C-alpha positions in Angstrom: 1.0 24.2 -6.5 -0.3 23.8 -3.1 0.1 20.7 -0.9 -3.5 19.5 -1.3 -3.2 19.6 -5.1 0.1 17.6 -5.1 -1.5 15.0 -2.8 -4.4 14.7 -5.2 -2.0 14.1 -8.2 -0.1 11.5 -6.2 -3.4 9.7 -5.3 -4.5 9.7 -8.9 -1.2 8.1 -10.0 -1.6 5.5 -7.3 -5.1 4.6 -8.4 -4.0 4.5 -12.1 -1.2 2.1 -11.2 -3.4 0.0 -9.0 -5.9 -0.4 -11.9 -3.1 -1.5 -14.3 -1.7 -4.0 -11.8 -5.1 -5.5 -11.0 -6.3 -5.6 -14.6 -3.1 -7.4 -15.7 -3.4 -9.7 -12.7 -6.9 -10.7 -13.6 -6.0 -11.3 -17.2 -2.9 -13.4 -16.6 -3.4 -15.2 -13.2 -6.3 -14.4 -11.0 -5.3 -16.9 -8.3 -1.9 -15.4 -7.9 -3.4 -12.0 -7.7 -5.8 -13.1 -5.0 -3.0 -14.8 -3.0 -0.7 -11.7 -3.2 -3.5 -9.3 -2.3 -4.4 -11.3 0.8 -0.8 -11.6 1.8 -0.2 -7.9 1.4 -3.3 -7.0 3.4 -2.3 -9.3 6.2 1.2 -7.8 6.2 -0.2 -4.3 6.5 -2.6 -5.3 9.3 0.3 -6.9 11.2 2.3 -3.7 10.8 -0.6 -1.6 12.0 -1.1 -3.8 15.1 2.6 -3.6 15.9 2.5 0.2 15.5 -0.6 0.4 17.8 1.0 -1.8 20.4 4.4 -0.1 20.1 6.2 -3.5 19.6 8.3 -2.1 16.8 9.7 1.4 17.0 8.8 2.0 13.4 8.8 5.8 13.5 12.4 5.9 14.8 13.5 3.5 12.1 11.7 5.4 9.3 12.5 8.9 10.2 11.8 11.4 7.5 13.9 14.2 8.9 
């Protein structure tokens, strides 16, 4: 398999799991799902701002070599 095909498979699994999580969240507790989704988006945005401003040397902490 080539790299593009592997990335497509990983992306499909991610979307499948996201649908399962959100569907079960809507069925059981929509308010908790909303709160957790907003908190996670805020966390990701803060991480992106820190990466952009180089406040946290995230790439040296998470080296993949």
